[in-house]
C-alpha atoms as one frame of an Amber mdcrd trajectory, in Angstrom:
protein
  -0.842  58.405 -54.582  -4.464  59.229 -54.912  -5.471  55.693 -55.969  -3.864
  54.249 -52.770  -5.814  56.675 -50.615  -9.005  55.740 -52.435  -8.348  52.007
 -51.843  -7.611  52.577 -48.134 -10.836  54.611 -47.707 -12.810  51.894 -49.491
 -11.374  49.190 -47.201 -12.152  51.236 -44.084 -15.709  51.776 -45.359 -16.172
  48.042 -45.988 -14.831  47.265 -42.485 -17.394  49.610 -40.898 -20.258  48.087
 -42.861 -19.110  44.504 -42.129 -18.825  45.141 -38.383 -22.532  45.796 -37.890
 -24.719  43.962 -35.352 -24.825  40.180 -35.815 -28.102  38.848 -37.142 -29.743
  35.943 -35.385 -30.302  33.057 -37.738 -33.764  31.580 -37.712 -34.133  27.788
 -37.781 -35.212  26.425 -41.103 -37.417  23.792 -39.505 -38.814  23.493 -35.997
 -38.809  20.094 -34.296 -41.649  19.340 -31.957 -40.108  16.403 -30.072 -43.216
  14.390 -30.882 -41.334  11.137 -31.408 -39.649  11.274 -28.006 -42.878  12.234
 -26.258 -44.669   9.381 -28.003 -41.896   6.968 -27.030 -42.104   8.021 -23.381
 -45.886   7.515 -23.398 -45.557   4.058 -25.035 -42.941   2.999 -22.468 -45.090
   4.200 -19.553 -48.088   2.292 -20.910 -45.979  -0.840 -21.445 -44.547  -0.611
 -17.899 -48.053  -0.210 -16.456 -49.259  -3.290 -18.363 -46.217  -5.325 -17.289
 -46.714  -4.213 -13.676 -50.213  -5.689 -13.786 -48.835  -8.946 -15.248 -46.163
  -9.082 -12.541 -48.633  -8.431  -9.719 -50.925 -11.157 -11.096 -47.950 -13.544
 -11.236 -47.039 -12.788  -7.637 -50.645 -13.320  -6.454 -51.331 -16.493  -8.414
 -48.036 -18.288  -9.107 -45.821 -17.275  -6.227 -48.132 -16.355  -3.365 -45.910
 -18.182  -0.851 -43.135 -15.591  -1.012 -43.398 -12.003   0.157 -42.291  -9.516
  -2.485 -41.270  -5.906  -2.116 -41.014  -3.352  -4.878 -37.583  -1.806  -5.205
 -36.868   1.833  -5.924 -35.493   0.699  -9.281 -38.876  -0.580 -10.471 -38.658
  -4.350  -9.967 -40.038  -6.734  -7.343 -37.863  -8.928  -5.126 -38.104 -11.537
  -2.413 -35.231 -12.697  -0.217 -35.651 -16.455   0.109 -32.836 -17.451   2.394
 -30.709 -15.280   4.581 -28.564 -17.594   6.636 -26.964 -16.355   9.858 -23.569
 -14.814   9.455 -22.452 -11.901   7.364 -25.513  -9.826   6.490 -23.852  -6.955
   4.685 -24.926  -6.060   1.207 -22.207  -5.556  -1.401 -20.934  -2.072  -2.127
 -19.341  -0.591  -5.215 -16.157  -2.479  -6.032 -16.962  -5.593  -3.935 -16.594
  -8.940  -5.677 -19.696 -11.130  -5.539 -19.864 -14.798  -6.545 -23.292 -16.078
  -7.555 -25.348 -18.302  -9.837 -28.670 -17.437 -11.445 -31.514 -18.810 -13.547
 -34.119 -16.970 -15.637 -37.760 -17.995 -16.201 -40.667 -16.395 -17.986 -43.766
 -15.705 -15.883 -45.239 -19.069 -16.904 -42.199 -20.619 -15.140 -40.680 -21.895
 -18.389 -36.875 -21.954 -18.081 -35.130 -19.391 -20.266 -31.550 -19.559 -18.954
 -30.526 -22.248 -16.462 -27.948 -22.183 -13.695 -25.959 -24.752 -15.691 -25.966
 -22.465 -18.763 -24.528 -19.592 -16.730 -22.229 -21.427 -14.351 -20.740 -19.571
 -11.408 -20.252 -15.860 -12.025 -17.753 -13.577 -10.348 -18.969 -10.004 -10.575
 -17.441  -6.757  -9.365 -20.327  -4.523  -8.261 -20.793  -1.358 -10.358 -17.318
  -1.675 -11.878 -17.548  -4.676 -14.118 -18.229  -4.562 -17.819 -19.893  -7.968
 -17.798 -23.027  -8.241 -19.870 -25.569  -8.752 -17.109 -29.112  -7.508 -17.464
 -29.880  -4.328 -15.531 -32.258  -5.972 -13.073 -29.683  -8.617 -12.167 -26.999
  -5.981 -11.515 -29.429  -4.078  -9.274 -30.685  -7.222  -7.530 -27.158  -8.325
  -6.616 -26.871  -5.146  -4.536 -29.758  -6.377  -2.347 -28.180  -9.772  -1.684
 -26.098 -10.934   1.252 -23.678 -13.871   1.425 -25.415 -17.282   1.391 -28.746
 -15.770   0.320 -31.264 -16.680  -2.353 -33.319 -14.010  -4.058 -36.165 -13.958
  -6.519 -36.446 -10.933  -8.760 -39.450 -10.247 -10.961 -38.213  -7.851 -13.625
 -40.156  -5.773 -16.134 -38.842  -6.190 -19.667 -36.954  -2.893 -19.619 -34.759
  -4.255 -16.801 -34.461  -7.690 -18.408 -34.055  -8.381 -22.119 -36.046  -5.379
 -23.378 -37.257  -4.857 -26.907 -34.866  -7.486 -28.283 -35.765 -10.412 -26.038
 -33.671 -13.524 -26.601 -34.104 -14.604 -30.217 -35.655 -18.052 -30.418 -36.112
 -18.244 -26.627 -37.857 -15.185 -25.187 -40.202 -12.792 -26.979 -39.434  -9.061
 -26.926 -40.877  -6.956 -24.069 -41.404  -9.930 -21.764 -41.100  -9.664 -17.966
 -39.046 -12.418 -16.327 -38.345 -14.096 -12.991 -34.676 -14.359 -11.974 -33.515
 -16.609  -9.159 -30.121 -15.673  -7.675 -28.074 -18.036  -5.516 -25.325 -16.142
  -3.756 -22.259 -18.099  -2.592
């Protein structure tokens, strides 16, 4: 009977020792976040450079139209706004439109014929439209024409269009809303 008592006392002793305060584990390696900070700085510098290119394009190539800068970071001009329904689409509305894409030297990248007529459900569709086009559609009204000048991050980004458009290239998009 004595050996059982000794085993029970030993187990109780181990339980008391094991139930001490938890120790905080120290990280083996600290990360500084330097890559992300560097990436943010590179993107800001690239956006600033593209903004200058876009403003020069607007002044020299397309000085006829009046452009406004959107909250989203692109420039737009409403070309035609015929009388009638002047409401902008809301989330869930279906919009029918055509569009063409040009580089800032006015070389065609994607034509209206390449795209055809597109039916798009605002903010609910999983269609592969570039970000700037999805945002620009929200500014349109029925029977309107818009010009959007998009920085590369809102267009084709770091990939570009292989064989057609270089990476990190701003573009002009013309939208024809039906």
